[in-house]
C-alpha positions in Angstrom: -22.4 10.5 0.7 -19.8 8.4 2.5 -18.3 6.8 -0.6 -16.7 10.0 -1.9 -15.2 10.7 1.6 -13.9 7.2 1.9 -12.5 7.4 -1.6 -10.7 10.7 -0.8 -9.2 9.1 2.4 -8.0 6.2 0.3 -6.5 8.5 -2.4 -4.8 10.5 0.4 -3.4 7.4 2.0 -2.1 6.2 -1.4 -0.4 9.6 -2.0 1.4 9.2 1.3 2.7 5.7 0.4 3.6 7.0 -3.1 5.7 9.8 -1.5 7.5 7.2 0.7 8.2 4.9 -2.2 9.5 7.8 -4.3 11.9 8.6 -1.6 13.0 5.0 -1.4 13.5 5.0 -5.2 15.6 8.2 -5.0 17.7 6.6 -2.3 18.3 3.5 -4.4 16.4 1.3 -1.9 14.0 0.1 -4.6 14.4 -0.2 -8.3 11.0 1.1 -9.3 7.3 1.2 -8.4 4.0 1.6 -10.2 0.8 3.0 -8.8 -2.2 1.5 -10.4 -5.0 3.6 -11.8 -8.0 4.2 -9.6 -10.9 1.8 -10.4 -8.7 -0.1 -12.8 -8.9 -4.0 -13.0 -5.7 -4.1 -10.9 -7.2 -1.7 -8.3 -10.3 -3.8 -8.1 -8.2 -6.9 -7.4 -6.5 -5.2 -4.5 -3.4 -3.9 -6.2 -2.5 -0.3 -5.3 1.2 -0.4 -5.9 3.7 -2.8 -7.5 7.1 -2.4 -6.1 10.2 -3.7 -7.9 12.9 -4.4 -5.4 16.6 -4.2 -6.4 16.7 -8.0 -6.8 13.9 -7.7 -9.4 11.3 -9.4 -7.1 7.9 -7.8 -6.9 5.9 -6.8 -3.9 2.2 -5.8 -4.2 0.8 -3.3 -1.7 -2.8 -2.8 -0.9 -3.3 0.5 1.0 -6.1 0.8 3.5 -7.1 3.8 5.7 -8.6 1.9 8.6 -8.2 -1.5 10.3 -11.9 -2.0 9.6 -11.2 -1.8 5.9 -8.3 -4.3 6.2 -10.5 -6.7 8.1 -13.2 -6.4 5.4 -10.5 -7.0 2.7 -9.2 -10.0 4.5 -12.7 -11.4 5.0 -13.5 -10.9 1.3 -10.3 -12.6 0.3 -10.4 -15.8 2.3 -7.0 -16.9 0.9 -5.3 -13.9 2.6 -3.2 -15.1 5.5 -1.5 -12.7 7.9 -2.4 -9.7 5.6 -0.6 -11.2 2.6 -0.9 -13.6 -0.3 1.1 -14.1 -3.4 3.3 -11.2 -2.5 0.4 -8.9 -1.6 0.7 -7.0 1.6 -2.0 -4.8 3.2 -0.7 -1.7 4.8 -2.6 0.6 7.2 -2.0 4.3 6.6 -3.1 6.4 9.6 -4.0 10.1 9.2 -1.2 11.2 11.6 1.3 9.9 8.9 0.6 13.3 7.2 2.6 14.8 10.1 5.1 12.0 10.8 5.4 9.2 8.3 8.4 7.5 10.0 6.3 4.6 11.3 5.0 4.0 7.8 8.5 4.2 6.4 9.6 1.5 8.8 6.6 -0.7 8.1 7.2 -0.5 4.3 10.9 -1.2 4.8 9.9 -4.3 6.8 7.5 -5.4 4.1 10.1 -4.9 1.4 12.8 -6.5 3.5 15.1 -3.5 3.3 
């Protein structure tokens, strides 16, 4: 019963991040981004988005809906240090970002070094 609810929260969180990245693309802040397919091999490896910065470097985003899920992801991936490895960053999307996504925008800008 909980899995579908958690999946929906995750999908909603990813949709919020996608909206922010689309805005960044339209503003010319990033060159391009890809959202991985749900349950794809990339998704199972922790890749939700691949962002291509204007300098052609890539940043991988793993979107989580709770700090608990980030903690579980970090524990499962022992090589993850400071919520990142090999260009992968975990980002926490809170439900209140549906109303005001400015804190999320700032966090993503920081991650992307914009």
